[in-house]
N, C-alpha and C positions, 0 to 999 in steps of 0.2 A: 800681747791683751786683746780680751772676745772683742767682737766689734762690737760698736757703740750702735743703738739702735735710735732712728731718725723718723722724724717727723716730716710729713710733706708740706712745699710752702704753696698754699694755695690761698691766702688772705692779700686783699688787697687794700691799699691805705683807707678808703673811707668805709670799711667794716670794721678796721680796728677802731676809729675812729668813734664809729659807734658803739664799741665794745666797752669802751672807755665811758663814753656818756651814758649809756644806758646801762651801765652797772654801777655809775654812779647817782644815778637817780634812782633806780629803784620806786618803791612802794613810797618811801616817806614824804615826796615831794607835796603827795595829794593827797596822801591820809594824818598828817601829822602839824600841817602849820597851826590850828585849834592847839594843839599841846605848845607848841612854841612859841604861841603868841601870848599863853598862859605864863610862860616863863622868863618872856621879855618884852612883850609887847610888839606889834609889827615891824618898826623901826628897827630896834634891837635882835632884831633875829636876820633885817636886810642886811644890816651892819655886819653883824657877827660873821654872817655867811660871806661876806663880799671878803670881809680880814681873812677867815678860812679858806677862801678858795686863792688867794695871794698868798697864804703859807705852804698849800699843796704845792701854788708852782714854782715859790722856792723850794720847794722837797724836792718836787717834779725836774730841777736843774738835774739832779743827781741821775736819776733815772735815766732821763734822755742820755748822759755819759756810756752809763754802764750798760743800756740799751743796745746802743753804738759800736761798745769793745766788746760785748758779750751776747749776741741776738741767740740764746737756749732756753730752752723750756727750763723752768723753774724759778724765773728771776731772781726774787729777794733769797733766798736760798742760795742760788749759785753767787750772787752779790756778798753774802756773808760768810761765804766761804772764801770766796777770794780775798776778803778784808780782814775774818779774824781767824777763820780755819775750821774745820768738820764740825767741831761741837757746835758751835756758835750758828752754822749752817742748819744741823739739828735743829737748834732749839727757835731759830729763825720758820724752818719750816714747819715744826710741830702745831707752832701758834696760829699760823696761816694755812693750815689745814684746818684748825678749826673754827677759823673765823669764817673760813669762804662755804664749808660748807652749811653753819649757820645760816648765813645771808641768803643762800640755796630753800632754806626751810623755809626761812621768815617770810620769803616773798610766798611763796605758796601757801603758808597763811593767809598772808593779805589776800589774796586770790579769792581763798575762801571768804574772807574777813568781809569780803566787798557784796559777793554771795550773799552774805547775812544780812546786809544792809538794804539790797536791791530785791531781793526776794526771802525775806525774813520768813514766810508759811513753808517755805522750800526747803530753806535747810535747819532751821528749828524743830526738826523732827528727830526722833529714836534720842532721845539724849540718854548718854550711858554713863557720865560722873559728873563730878568738878574737880576741880584742882586750882587751889591758890584762887578760888573766889572765879573762876574760869568754868562755864559749863562747856564740857564736851559732847558736839554732837556727830554722831556716825556719818551725815553728810558733809558734814567740813572734812573730817577726814577722808572720804571718798570724793571729794571737789580736789584737795590738796594733790593727793596720790594722784590720781589722774593726769592732771598739770606734770607733776611729775616725770609721771612715765612717758607723756607726750615729748616732753624735750630733752629725755635720755637717749629716747628713740631717734630726732633728727639728728644729735649732736650724734649718733653712734655712727647714722649713716652715711655723713659728709660734712666735715669742716666750712669749707665754703658754702656749703645749704645754710649751716646756722650762722655764719658773717654774715650773707645776703639777707638774712631773714631780720637780724639784728639792726642792720641800716634801716629795712625798711620801718619795723615796729618805733626806730627813734624819730624817722620822720613824722610818721602818723602820731607821734608821742609830742612833737615840737610844734605842728599842726594845731592839734586838741587846745595844748596850752596858751596859745597865739589867740584861737578864735574863743576861748574862756577870758581873757583878761581883756579882749576886744568888747565882747557882747555886755561884758558884765560892767565895765564903763561906760558903755554906751546906756544903761538898763538907769530910764528916771529916777526908778526907786535904790539905786546904790547911789554911792559917791565917794569921795576923798576927807567928806566930815565923820566920815565913821571911821576911818584909820585914829582919830585920836582917843585917848589921848598915845603917842608913839611909842610909849617906853611903857613898863609893867608898872602900875601904882605905888606896887609896894617894897620897890627895892631900886638902887641907882642907876643909871642908864649905863654906866660902866661895868658894875655888875651883869645886867643884864646881857651888858654886849658879851661878855665874857663865857658865861654860861652857854653861849650859842658857841663860840667860837672852840669852845671844847668839846664838843661834840663833833664840829670838823672832821676827824681822822673817819667816824662813821659816816657821815652823809656825803664824803668826797670819795669812801672807799669806791674804786671798782677801777679810776686810772691808774694803776696797779697793775690789773688782769692785763695791760697792754705787754708788761714784760713776760710772763707767763704763756702769750702765742709769739714770743718774739721768733723761735725756731721758725715758725710756720709761714712769715712774712716773706711775699712775693715781691718785694720793692724793696729798696735799701732803707736799712734800718736808721740810718743819720735822719729818718722824716719822724722818728718813733716824738720825739721831744715838741717838734709844733702839734702831731696828732693830739696828745697829752693837755697842751697848753689851750687850743681849740675847744676841745672838748672838757675842760675843767671853766674855763669863762661862758660857754652855753649852760654847762650845771648850775653855775651860780646864778645866772639870769634866768633860768627856769623855776629854781627856788624861789628866786623872789617874787618873780610873777606870781607863782600860787600861792603867797604869803598875801601879797596886795591884793588878790583877786577875791582870796576867802575877805579878806578884812574889809574890803568895800561892800560887802554884800547888807551888812548891818552892823550897829555897832560891835567891837570884835568882844568887848569886855562882857556884852550881856549872851552873846555865844560860847563864849568860853564858859562861864557857869552854868547854862545847858549842859554841858559834860554828857551829850550828843555821843552816840558810838561812832557815828564819822561826821564830825563835825561841817568838814567842809561838802560834803556832801547833801545836810540839811540845807545849808547855808546856799549853795548854787541852786540846787532845785526850789528853794524857795523865791527866787530872784527870775531865773532864767526857766523855772516847769523842766518837764520832762525829758525836753530839747537838752535843755542844759546839761541836767542829769546824764544823758547817754553819752554827750561828748564826754563829760567828766569817768563815765566810768571805761570810755574806750581809752583816753588817755593813761588811766592808773591801768587797763591792760596791760595796755602796752609798757609802761616802767615795771609793772610785774613780770611780762615778757623778758625785757631786755636785762633785768637783774638777773633771772634765772638763768638764761643762756649765757651771759655772761660770768656769771661764777663758776655754771657748769664747766666750761671751755676752761678757766683759771685753776678749779679745783682738780678737775683728771691732769691738767696738765702738771700741775704742783706734785700730785701723787706720782705720775709717771716720772719726772726726773728727779725725784728723791727713791724710788726706784731703779732706774739707774745707775745711780749714785748706790747702790745696796744699803741706805740706812729700812726703806721698808721691803717687803720680798716683792720679790721677783715677779710675780704675778702682774705686780701694775703699770709694768714697763712693757708687757705684751699689747702687740696692736692689732685688729680685727682684721681677718686675712684677707678680706675683702673690702675693706673701706679704707684700712689703715691709718683706722686713729685711736685711739689709747681707752680702749671698753671696758675696760676691768675697772678703772680709776671712774668713768663716768658710772657707771652700776653700781660703786661702791658709794660714791657721792650722794645718788638718786635716795637707794634704798637706807641708807642712815637718814638722807633728810624725810624719808616717808617715815620714821618714827617719831620726828616730834610731833605731829598734830596732837598723839594721843595722848599728849603730857600736856596743852593746852596753850595757850601764848602768850600767859600770864611768865610761866615757868621757862619758854622760848627765849623769852626776851632778857629773864635774867642771863642766860646763857651769852645770848649779842652785847649786851652791853659789858656783859665781860671778854668777849674777844675783839672789840675796841683797842684792847692794850695790846693784843698779839697784831696788829694792822700798825699801830706808833710803832710796836720793838721793829717791824718790816723795816718800817722809814727810817728809822732810824741807824739799822745794818748797813740799809743800804746808801745814805748820805756818809756814814762815816768811811765807807769803801771807796765813796769816791771822794772824799777826802782824803785817805793816804795815798790813792792811786798822784795825783797831781802834785806838783811841786809849785813853791814859793819863787823860785826863781824864773825872771824872764829872759832868756837863753836859747838858743836854737831855732826849729822851724816855729810857724805861726799857731801850731797845737802850742806849742809848751810858751808862749808868749803872753796867750792869753788863762795860764795854768793858774796865775796867780787870782785874779777874780772869781773862776770854778773853782778853786778851793775854796776861796771866803764862802761862797754861793751853798757851797755843799758844809760849808760848818755851820752855817747859819741854818742852813735844813735840819741838819743832825741838833742844835738845841731846840729847835721849835717842837722837832720831836719828842726831846727831853721834857719839855712844857706841857707837851700832850699826854705824855703818860703820869708827870705830876700831878694834873689836873685831875685824871683819873682815881689818883691812890692818894692824894693828900688828903689828909678827914680836914673838913669844912672846904673845901674847895666845890664850888658850883654842882660841878661833874663827879662828885666823888660817889664809886660805885657803891650800890647798895648791899646790906649784907650779904644775901643772897647769890648777890654777883661775885662778890671776892670769895664767898664756898666755891662755888662754881671754879673760878680761876684756880684755886689752891688744889680742888681734887683735877684739873686740867697737867696742871703743874707736877702732883704726885704720878699721873699716870704716865708722865712724858718720862721722868725720871727713873723712873722703872723699866720702861720701856727700853730706854737710851744703856742701862746698865744691862737689859739682855743682849743688846746686839752691838754693846759696845767692844768687845774684842774683836768679832768679825770686822764692823767698822773701820777699826784703827789697826788689822793687818795688811787694807788695802794699797800700796806704794801711793805717796803722792805722784807720781805720775801719768800711774793709771787714775786712780780719782781726777786728777786736772780733765785729762780723755774724757773719762765718764760725765763729769759735770758741765764741762765749757766745751767740749769738742776738739781742744788741743792744748797742748802747755803752755802753761803762762812763762811771759818771760820773767827770770827773776835779775833785779838789776845789784850791783853790787854796794 
């Protein structure tokens, strides 16, 4: 068998925690609160995200198990291979690749959107055209592209550098959110009376909560970046589960703090009706002035940077792992001769993401909404594989004695993943995908089918023993 290319072990535990947290938060916590409140009301959003975080923790049990047993790049791609074979590994990897790259693009466009709000006269120059009602400006494209280029450079230079940056960005983001919550709470012009009504007055509280729970896979996507980087841990992979759990708790709290902070500034129903370009920015500036807006801009920038950095890491590692398994062209598994990073995957991710601003934010949102399906599919594969690996019996060593409990949790995680997929695909669901997103999903499925048919013969020729080695770094133990 040919020698298997491997990545250096450079990532420290607190860096990995920051990858999970920063990727989960991204730009949404600072841009979307008014949209979420319009959907469910402040308390509906907070409860919905709380339930969503708990469901993600349930799913995270399976991730912790599989990261421990298979600490390799590729994450869910490798787990789908273990659980259901090479075809399902391709399906999982195909959906995840699009999802990760789209989130990189969306974070870059969010950074340009922030500039449009703070410096409108600077950004709204050289309008080029309109797509789906969105005005596309040359300055927006330049801001997003330059941001992507900078993060590509840092990721190519050193995984350790990108990991340490991720941690410091997360710390700054957390400090910013706590400052905003404290300052708004202490302001005489704001108060908890503005949070009423607690739920959206036009719908039942249960429907409001479910509509937020349905977007949990999107809101918390990012904790699953941890297995993508598992091959680069410089610590025991057994710690991964606790790092993911702490990241999910922190993410749920940060989402809740930003929703509460926005709601306390003024009557949230009035704020929603105004339909501002950036409702949270307008609300914070109205109460705290330019100082509050400055803190919010810094916090948002850190959220965007952590999302960009985290998903560039994960998408490039996924491309690397699929290439190493000969699913994708071999060039993606080449490492930089000096920095030993999967630089082709990083460049490919960033170049594709640079195309997105040219299509306008509305078109990009359709694709990102569709990619939520891919994330939920990856969750299912992970939980199903963990369920398949454990036994119901309680005999043998301590690990085997705890297996029934873990098997049950894995089963519940798989069922939760199916529920998420159903909420996105079943007509009448509060999270049912729009027509445009469904078309984008169908197009991506067709592309994947064509690509697989093209690669199938070569892919299926690889002996099981060799593919085990390429994907998992070892041969699997087959039980009788």
